[in-house]
C-alpha positions as CSV (number, residue, x, y, z in Angstrom):
1,X,39.7,-26.6,11.6
2,X,39.3,-29.1,14.4
3,X,41.9,-31.9,14.4
4,X,44.6,-33.8,16.3
5,X,47.9,-32.2,17.2
6,X,50.7,-33.9,15.2
7,X,53.6,-31.5,15.6
8,X,55.0,-28.3,17.3
9,X,57.7,-26.4,15.3
10,X,59.5,-23.4,16.7
11,X,59.2,-20.4,14.4
12,X,62.4,-19.4,12.7
13,X,62.2,-15.7,13.4
14,X,60.6,-15.8,16.8
15,X,61.8,-18.6,19.2
16,X,59.0,-17.6,21.7
17,X,56.3,-18.8,19.3
18,X,55.6,-22.2,17.7
19,X,53.6,-23.4,14.7
20,X,51.0,-25.9,15.6
21,X,50.1,-28.7,13.1
22,X,46.8,-30.5,13.1
23,X,46.6,-33.8,11.2
24,X,49.9,-33.1,9.6
25,X,49.1,-29.6,8.3
26,X,50.0,-26.2,9.7
27,X,47.0,-24.8,11.6
28,X,48.1,-21.7,13.6
29,X,50.8,-20.0,15.5
30,X,50.9,-19.9,19.3
31,X,53.0,-18.4,22.0
32,X,55.4,-20.9,23.5
33,X,54.0,-20.5,27.0
34,X,50.5,-21.4,25.7
35,X,51.8,-24.3,23.5
36,X,53.4,-25.7,26.6
37,X,49.9,-26.6,27.9
38,X,49.2,-28.8,24.8
39,X,50.6,-32.1,23.7
40,X,50.9,-34.3,20.6
41,X,47.9,-36.5,20.0
42,X,45.5,-34.0,21.7
43,X,42.3,-33.4,19.9
44,X,41.3,-29.7,19.5
45,X,37.7,-28.8,18.7
46,X,36.8,-25.6,17.0
47,X,35.9,-24.1,20.4
48,X,39.3,-25.2,21.7
49,X,41.1,-23.5,18.9
50,X,39.1,-20.3,19.3
51,X,39.9,-20.2,23.0
52,X,43.6,-20.7,22.1
53,X,43.5,-17.8,19.6
54,X,42.0,-15.6,22.3
55,X,44.7,-16.5,24.8
56,X,47.3,-16.0,22.2
57,X,46.0,-12.5,21.4
58,X,46.1,-11.7,25.1
59,X,49.7,-12.9,25.4
60,X,50.8,-11.0,22.3
61,X,49.3,-7.8,23.6
62,X,51.0,-8.3,27.0
63,X,54.4,-8.9,25.3
64,X,53.9,-5.7,23.3
65,X,53.3,-3.8,26.5
66,X,56.4,-5.3,28.1
67,X,58.5,-4.3,25.1
68,X,57.1,-0.8,25.3
69,X,58.2,-0.6,29.0
70,X,61.8,-1.6,28.2
71,X,63.3,1.9,27.5
72,X,61.7,3.4,30.7
73,X,58.7,3.2,33.0
74,X,55.4,4.3,31.6
75,X,52.1,5.5,33.0
76,X,49.1,3.2,32.5
77,X,47.6,5.7,30.0
78,X,50.8,5.7,27.9
79,X,50.6,1.9,27.7
80,X,46.9,2.0,26.9
81,X,47.5,4.6,24.1
82,X,50.3,2.6,22.6
83,X,48.3,-0.6,22.5
84,X,45.3,1.1,21.0
85,X,47.6,2.5,18.2
86,X,48.5,-1.1,17.4
87,X,44.7,-2.0,17.2
88,X,44.7,-4.2,20.4
89,X,41.2,-5.1,21.5
90,X,40.1,-3.3,24.7
91,X,39.6,-6.6,26.6
92,X,43.2,-7.5,25.8
93,X,44.5,-4.1,26.8
94,X,42.6,-4.3,30.1
95,X,44.0,-7.7,30.8
96,X,47.5,-6.7,30.0
97,X,47.3,-3.6,32.3
98,X,45.9,-5.7,35.1
99,X,48.6,-8.3,34.7
100,X,51.3,-5.6,34.6
101,X,49.9,-4.0,37.8
102,X,49.9,-7.4,39.6
103,X,53.7,-7.7,39.0
104,X,54.4,-4.1,39.8
105,X,55.3,-2.9,36.3
106,X,52.4,-0.4,36.1
107,X,52.0,1.9,39.0
108,X,51.1,5.6,38.3
109,X,52.3,6.8,41.7
110,X,55.7,5.2,41.3
111,X,55.8,6.5,37.7
112,X,55.1,10.1,38.8
113,X,57.9,9.9,41.4
114,X,60.2,8.4,38.8
115,X,59.4,11.2,36.3
116,X,59.9,14.0,38.8
117,X,63.1,12.5,40.1
118,X,64.4,12.1,36.5
119,X,63.6,15.7,35.7
120,X,65.2,17.0,38.8
121,X,68.4,15.2,38.0
122,X,68.7,15.9,34.3
123,X,66.3,18.6,33.1
124,X,65.0,20.6,36.1
125,X,61.7,22.4,35.6
126,X,59.0,24.0,37.7
127,X,56.3,22.0,39.6
128,X,53.8,23.6,37.2
129,X,55.6,22.3,34.2
130,X,56.0,18.9,35.9
131,X,52.3,18.8,36.6
132,X,51.5,19.6,32.9
133,X,53.8,16.8,31.7
134,X,52.3,14.2,34.0
135,X,48.8,15.2,33.0
136,X,49.8,14.8,29.4
137,X,50.8,11.2,30.3
138,X,47.4,10.5,31.8
139,X,48.3,10.6,35.4
140,X,45.5,11.6,37.8
141,X,45.7,14.9,39.6
142,X,45.6,13.4,43.1
143,X,48.5,11.1,42.2
144,X,50.4,14.1,40.8
145,X,49.6,16.1,44.0
146,X,51.1,13.4,46.2
147,X,54.2,13.1,44.0
148,X,54.8,16.9,44.1
149,X,54.5,17.3,47.8
150,X,58.3,17.0,48.4
151,X,59.3,19.1,45.4
152,X,61.1,22.4,46.3
153,X,60.5,24.9,43.5
154,X,63.2,27.2,44.7
155,X,65.8,24.4,44.8
156,X,64.7,23.3,41.3
157,X,65.0,26.7,39.8
158,X,68.4,27.3,41.3
159,X,69.6,23.9,40.1
160,X,68.3,24.6,36.6
161,X,70.0,28.0,36.5
162,X,73.3,26.6,37.7
163,X,73.3,24.0,35.0
164,X,72.5,26.6,32.3
165,X,74.9,29.3,33.5
166,X,77.9,27.4,32.2
167,X,76.8,28.3,28.7
168,X,76.8,32.0,29.7
169,X,80.4,32.1,31.0
170,X,81.5,34.8,28.6
171,X,78.4,37.0,28.4
172,X,78.1,40.4,29.9
173,X,76.1,40.9,33.1
174,X,73.0,42.2,31.3
175,X,73.0,39.3,28.8
176,X,73.7,36.8,31.6
177,X,70.6,38.0,33.5
178,X,68.3,38.1,30.4
179,X,69.3,34.7,29.1
180,X,69.2,33.0,32.5
181,X,65.7,34.5,33.1
182,X,64.5,33.4,29.7
183,X,65.8,29.9,30.4
184,X,63.9,29.6,33.7
185,X,60.7,31.0,32.2
186,X,60.8,28.4,29.5
187,X,60.8,25.8,32.3
188,X,57.7,27.2,33.8
189,X,59.1,29.0,36.9
190,X,57.2,32.0,38.2
191,X,58.7,35.5,37.7
192,X,59.3,36.3,41.4
193,X,61.3,33.1,41.8
194,X,63.1,33.7,38.5
195,X,64.2,37.2,39.7
196,X,65.3,35.8,43.0
197,X,67.5,33.1,41.4
198,X,68.9,35.4,38.8
199,X,69.8,38.0,41.5
200,X,71.5,35.2,43.5
201,X,73.5,33.8,40.6
202,X,74.4,37.3,39.4
203,X,75.8,38.1,42.8
204,X,77.7,34.9,43.0
205,X,79.1,35.5,39.6
206,X,80.2,39.1,40.5
207,X,81.8,37.8,43.7
208,X,83.7,35.2,41.8
209,X,85.1,37.8,39.5
210,X,86.7,39.8,42.4
């Protein structure tokens, strides 16, 4: 396949990649960033082409990881699993993760804090449940421990109950207590804390009715 570069043509469906022509014939596709290091008239040996293919594979895996990060931050293990599902070689996965870490896009400590803060805001649950979720995402226990230090289980339970009680506005007191308790239990809160929060909100509800 060795030959002299005669043309670079942007791919129609991906403007971040180019087709490289050797001796007037299509030879291979290449990321634009990699093609920028080449020039017309340059001779490429078989070894050169093999090295370019390897670099291109690394770049494609990195770009896939970037796309996976677009919706929300991810743990390193989430990214690793996703790349493996797309049959990325381990060397390319390791290189992509190292590159992402260098630019601050992969940081399990920051991810754990993000996950906990997001849950506290939109879907409160117990520290136990948060720990389980983070473990499922491959975050190490010591990182989880550090992220959970500032978490107040009582405040989380009360917040979760307050959010849910709006759905129980027209229930009788017994149903109110039962459904509120079940809701907190599903979110992993311990029974003593559930009872405390249910008692508190029941009292607040009774006071509001007078």
